[in-house]
C-alpha positions in Angstrom: 77.0 32.9 -26.4 73.8 32.6 -24.2 72.9 29.3 -22.7 70.0 27.3 -24.3 67.0 26.3 -22.2 66.8 22.5 -22.2 63.7 20.9 -23.5 61.1 19.5 -21.1 62.1 15.9 -21.8 65.8 16.7 -21.2 65.1 18.3 -17.7 66.4 15.9 -15.1 65.0 15.3 -11.7 61.6 14.9 -10.1 60.1 18.1 -11.6 60.6 16.8 -15.1 58.9 13.6 -14.3 55.9 15.3 -12.8 55.5 17.7 -15.7 55.7 14.8 -18.2 52.9 13.0 -16.3 50.7 16.1 -16.3 51.2 16.7 -20.0 50.4 13.1 -20.7 47.2 13.3 -18.7 46.1 16.5 -20.5 46.8 14.9 -23.8 44.6 11.9 -22.8 41.7 14.2 -21.7 41.9 16.3 -24.9 41.8 13.1 -27.0 38.7 11.8 -25.2 36.6 15.0 -25.4 35.4 14.5 -29.0 34.2 11.0 -28.2 32.4 12.2 -25.1 30.7 14.9 -27.1 29.4 12.4 -29.6 27.7 10.2 -26.9 23.9 10.5 -26.9 22.2 12.0 -23.9 21.0 9.6 -21.3 17.5 8.2 -21.9 14.8 10.1 -20.0 13.2 8.4 -17.1 10.0 6.6 -18.0 6.8 8.5 -17.0 5.3 7.6 -13.7 2.2 5.4 -13.8 -1.3 6.6 -12.9 -1.9 7.6 -9.3 -4.5 5.5 -7.4 -5.9 6.9 -4.2 -6.7 4.2 -1.7 -9.7 4.8 0.5 -10.2 2.4 3.4 -13.8 2.6 4.6 -14.3 0.9 7.9 -18.0 0.5 8.9 -17.4 -0.6 12.4 -14.4 -0.2 14.7 -15.7 -2.9 17.1 -15.9 -6.7 16.9 -19.5 -8.0 16.7 -20.1 -11.5 17.9 -23.2 -13.4 17.0 -23.8 -16.2 19.5 -26.4 -18.8 18.4 -27.7 -21.1 21.0 -29.8 -24.0 19.9 -33.0 -24.8 21.9 -35.6 -27.5 21.6 -38.2 -25.4 19.8 -36.2 -22.2 18.8 -32.7 -20.8 18.4 -31.6 -18.0 20.7 -29.4 -15.4 18.8 -27.5 -12.8 20.7 -25.3 -10.1 19.2 -22.6 -8.7 21.4 -20.4 -5.7 20.5 -16.9 -5.8 21.9 -14.9 -2.6 21.6 -11.2 -3.1 21.0 -9.4 -1.2 23.7 -6.1 0.5 22.8 -6.3 -0.8 19.3 -6.8 1.3 16.2 -8.5 -1.1 13.8 -8.7 1.5 11.0 -5.0 2.2 11.1 -4.1 -1.5 11.3 -6.1 -2.2 8.1 -4.8 0.8 6.3 -1.2 -0.1 7.1 -1.5 -3.7 5.9 -3.5 -2.7 2.8 -0.8 -0.2 1.7 2.0 -2.6 2.5 0.5 -5.2 0.2 -0.4 -2.8 -2.6 3.1 -1.4 -2.7 4.3 -4.6 -4.3 2.2 -3.8 -7.4 4.4 -1.4 -9.4 1.9 -0.8 -12.2 0.6 2.4 -10.6 1.5 4.8 -7.7 -0.6 4.0 -4.6 -1.5 6.8 -2.2 -3.6 6.7 0.9 -6.6 9.1 0.8 -6.4 12.3 2.8 -8.9 14.9 4.0 -8.1 17.1 1.0 -9.5 14.4 -1.4 -12.9 14.8 0.4 -14.1 11.3 -0.3 -17.1 9.7 1.2 -16.3 6.0 1.4 -19.9 4.8 2.1 -21.4 6.7 -0.7 -18.7 5.8 -3.2 -19.1 2.1 -2.4 -22.8 2.4 -3.2 -23.7 2.2 -6.9 -27.0 4.0 -6.3 -25.5 6.9 -4.3 -22.2 7.4 -6.2 -22.0 10.5 -8.5 -19.1 12.1 -10.4 -19.3 15.2 -8.2 -18.1 13.1 -5.2 -14.7 12.9 -6.8 -14.4 16.6 -7.8 -11.6 17.1 -5.2 -9.7 13.9 -6.0 -5.9 14.4 -6.3 -5.3 11.4 -8.4 -6.4 9.4 -11.5 -8.4 6.6 -9.8 -9.8 5.5 -6.5 -9.6 2.1 -4.9 -12.3 1.9 -2.3 -11.6 -0.8 0.3 -15.1 -1.1 1.9 -14.7 -3.2 5.1 -17.9 -4.3 6.6 -16.2 -5.1 9.9 -14.8 -8.0 11.9 -17.4 -10.4 13.1 -17.4 -13.6 15.2 -19.9 -16.4 14.9 -20.3 -18.9 17.7 -22.8 -21.8 17.5 -22.5 -25.3 19.0 -18.9 -26.3 18.7 -18.1 -24.0 15.8 -16.4 -20.6 16.6 -15.2 -18.5 13.7 -14.1 -14.9 13.0 -14.8 -13.4 9.6 -13.9 -10.2 7.8 -15.8 -9.2 4.7 -14.6 -6.6 2.2 -15.6 -5.2 -1.1 -12.8 -3.8 -3.2 -13.9 -1.3 -5.9 -11.9 0.6 -8.5 -13.4 3.8 -9.8 -12.1 6.3 -12.4 -12.1 10.0 -11.5 -15.5 10.4 -13.1 -17.0 7.9 -10.7 -17.4 5.1 -13.2 -16.9 1.6 -11.7 -14.1 -0.2 -13.4 -14.5 -3.4 -11.4 -15.7 -4.7 -8.0 -14.4 -7.8 -6.1 -15.5 -9.3 -2.9 -12.8 -10.4 -0.5 -13.1 -12.3 2.8 -11.0 -14.2 5.3 -11.9 -16.6 8.1 -10.2 -18.1 11.1 -11.1 -19.7 14.4 -12.3 -17.5 17.1 -9.8 -17.4 20.0 -11.0 -18.3 23.5 -14.5 -17.3 24.6 -16.8 -14.3 24.5 -16.1 -13.7 28.2 -12.3 -13.6 27.6 -12.7 -11.2 24.7 -14.7 -8.8 26.9 -12.0 -8.9 29.6 -9.4 -6.2 30.2 -6.7 -8.3 28.6 -7.7 -8.7 24.9 -4.3 -9.9 23.8 -5.6 -13.1 22.2 -8.4 -11.2 20.4 -6.1 -8.6 19.1 -3.6 -11.1 17.8 -6.5 -12.9 16.0 -7.7 -9.7 14.5 -4.1 -9.0 13.2 -4.0 -12.5 11.7 -7.4 -12.0 10.0 -6.3 -8.6 8.5 -3.1 -10.2 7.1 -5.1 -13.1 5.6 -7.6 -10.7 4.0 -4.9 -8.4 2.6 -3.0 -11.3 1.1 -6.2 -12.3 -0.7 -6.9 -8.7 -1.7 -3.4 -8.4 -3.2 -4.0 -11.4 -5.4 -7.4 -10.2 -6.5 -6.1 -6.7 -7.4 -3.1 -8.2 -9.2 -5.5 -10.1 -11.5 -7.4 -7.0 -12.6 -6.5 -4.1 -14.9 -5.5 -0.9 -13.2 
């Protein structure tokens, strides 16, 4: 009479225990498959918002200081242009503008490149702007940040630095959606002579502060408008 093969549950020792665990795991997986198959597919990611190309147009890379001296019968006005040495004003403004706009998640912000072929001065001018100027635009809209420049005004005991900017949103056909003026002001650091010296540390720090103040105001203005 041949010997009978014992059932799996009757097999003693470690091998029996391991096999029982494996079978239990397989049974659990098989039971869960129908439930997994009935689960709906994950919701698709929401579509990305419109892409807005940001064009920073800087009209002067220097600091212009207007010195007004009062005289008995006339006022003497002198304009002095002070180049900023080892300081890229365009890049400083662009970096701060993009940093502040990044907080606005309604759209995708992208800095303009040479491939967009955008003329900032012409686009900022309602009389010059035409739809053809945006023919190469790789985006849905253009935000023109038209910076007139950084200026200093000195007269009597008053010394100020000012930055004036127009922020303009255009659709890709050149239609102006809105335009807002933005400015910032602070005290002028030191004297004109110090600003013209080799060490312009104080002047550069003041320019950085002025850019930060302007960009904070710009962020607030853009946030209030429809994009």
